N, C-alpha and C positions, 0 to 999 in steps of 0.2 A: 409215434411211439405211445402217446397217451391213450389213443384209441385202442391200441393193442393191449394196454394195462387194463382199461375199462372192460373190454370184451372177455379178457382173462379172468377178471374179477367176478363178472356176471356169471361166467361159465362155472367157475369154482363155487360161487355161492349157491347157484341152482343144484349143483352136484351135492353139496353139503346138505342142502335142504332135503333133497330126495333120499339120501341115504342115512341121514342123521336126525331128521326133523321128526315131529311128533307123528306125521303121516308119511312113513318111509315108503309105502307102497303107492303113494299118489304122485303120478306122473303122466306126461303125455308124450308119446313118441311121434314126431311129425316133422316134415320138412317145410311146412307152411309157417307163415308169420301169424302167431296166435295173438290176436288183439284182446285187451281187456274190455269187458262190456261196461258200458256206462263210465267210461274213463273220466269225463269232464263233469259228472254229476255224483259220483259215488262219494259218500261221507264216511270216512273210517270211524271206528269207535274211539272212544276216549283213550288216552295214554293208559297202558296196562291191559287194554281190551284185546280180544282177539276175533279174527273172522276167517273163513274158509275162502281160499282163492277160488273163484268160479271156473277158472280155465284149467288150472293144474291141481286143484283139489288139496293143496297143501294148507297148513295152518299158519297164519301170519299174526304175530303179536306186535302191537304198536308200543314203541318205546317213548316217543315224543309227541307233544301237542303244542306247537309253537304259540298258536292263538290263545291258549290258555295258560301259558307259561310266562310269568311276569319276569322281565329282564331285571337283573340285580343292579345294573348300573342306570338305565333310564327309567325304571319303574313302570314301563309300558309293556304291552305284550310283545313277546320276542318276534323278530322278523322271521327267523328260522331256527330250528334246532336239528343238527345233523352230524354225521361223521365227517372227518376232514377230507380224506381222500381214500379211494378204494385200494390203493397199493399199501396202505398201513392199517393195522388192526387197531380198533377202538378199545379192545378188550384187554385187560391186564393178564398176568402170568396164570392165574387160576380162574379166570372169567368171573371174578366176583365183583369187579368194577368196570365201568365204561366211561370213557371221555368223549363228550359230544361238544360241538361248537354251538353256543348260543349267540349267534351273530358276531359280537364283539369280543367275546371271551369264551373260555371252556367251562363246562360244568362237569362235575363228578356224579355219575349215576351208579345205584346198585344194580349189580348184575342178575341178582335174583328177583327182587321186588320191582325193579326198573324205575324206582323213585330217584328223584334228584337228591343226592346227599348234600351237596353244597355247590355254589357257584365259586369259580376260582378267580375272583376278581374283586376289585374295589378296595380291599385291605391287604396288607402284608405283600406276599409274592404273587403278583398279578400274572396269570397265564392267559395272555391275549390270544385273538384268534390267529395272529401271525407267529406265535410262539412255538409251533410245531412239536408238541409233546410226543415223546416216544416211551412207552412202558419198558420197564426192565424185564428181561426174559426170566429172572429167578426171583425177584422180590415183588410180590403183588401190590405193595404199598408204595412202590418207587417209580417215578418217571423222570425223564430228562427233558429240559426245555431250555430255550433262550428268551429273555425278556425282549419285547418288541424293539427292534432297532438296535439291539445290543450285540457285543462281541463277546458275550459271556455265556458259557454253557452251565446250567444249574441242575441239581437233582432234587426234585421235590417229593417229600414223604407226605402222602396224603393223611396219614394219621396224626403226625405231629404238626403239619403245616409249615415245617422248616424246609428251606431250599438253599442249602449251602452251595457256593460256587465249585464247580468241578474243575474248570479251567477258563482263564481269560485269554482270548486270542488278541493280545495287543498289537499284533502285525496287521489286524484289519480293524476297519471302522464298525463292521457288522458281520454276523454270520447267519446262514440260512440253509435250509434243505429243499427249497422250492416248493414245499408243501406236499412232497411225494415220497421222501425218503422213509425208510423203515429200519428198525434195530436190526443188526445182523443175527443170524441164527444162534450164534455162540454167545449173543448178549454182550459182546465186548467192543463192537465197532459201530461207528456212526459215520455216515457220509455227509460232509457239509460242504458249502461253498462260502469262501471269504470275499466279502465285498461284491458278491454277485457274479464272480467270474473265476476264481481260483479253487478248483475242487480238490478236496483232501479227505483222507480217511483218518478219523481220531479213534485211537485205541484207549479205552477207559482204563484198563488195568494197569497200563504203563505210562499213562498220560502223555502220549506221544502222537504226532501226526505224520502222515506220509502224503505227499502231494500226488495227485493223478495227472496223467498227461492227456486226458480226454477233455477237449473243449467243452464248455457248458452247453453250447448250442447243439452239440451232437447228441445230448441226451434229453432234450426237450421236445 
C-alpha cells in the first residue's frame, strides 16, 4: 500500500508541475522509462536556486541544502532536510509556510522565500522528527503534533510559539500516526494509533474519539 501511495504522489506531483508550474507546456509523452542524465554527478544549485529539468523541461526550485544547513541541536551540517512523507502536505493552509525535517527535528520554512524561519527544537515546545505535525486546514499559523513518545496531542502556533495541549489520551502510553496520516479535508479529524495497535479517529471540535475496527497491520 505504501508503494501505491508513493506512485500516486509522484503522479499527482508531476501532474501539478505540468499544469501549474512555471513551464506549463513543458512535458514529455512517452511509455519509456526516462532516466535523468548525469544522475550520480549532477550538482544542484544552492538552496533558493533553480534549474531546468533536462528531460521534462520543467523548472525546479531547490528548497533545502542539508550540507550547508547547520543543525540547531548538534551544530554540525544536517544529515538531511526533507518532507516527512508523500501522503501528507508540508505546506500550510495558504502555502506561506513549510515544515521540513532536519534529521532529528522539524524546521519551519518561508513558503515564498524558502528561507528557514526557525528550527522547532532545543527550547520550549520541541517538534521532534517523530512528532508527526499536521497543518490546520483553516489557520495558516497552526499545526497539531504530539511530543516524541507522548500520549498528548498539542496545537502549535508558529507565531506565538505556544503549544497548549488539545487532549491527553491517558488510556495509552503513547500515540502516533505511523508517519503517514494527513489531516481530514474538513480539518476536524485526525487518525491516530494508541500504543501502536489501536486505531481511532479523533474529532477536534468535539474532543471525542471513535475506535476503528481495521487492524493496524491491514493499513501498513
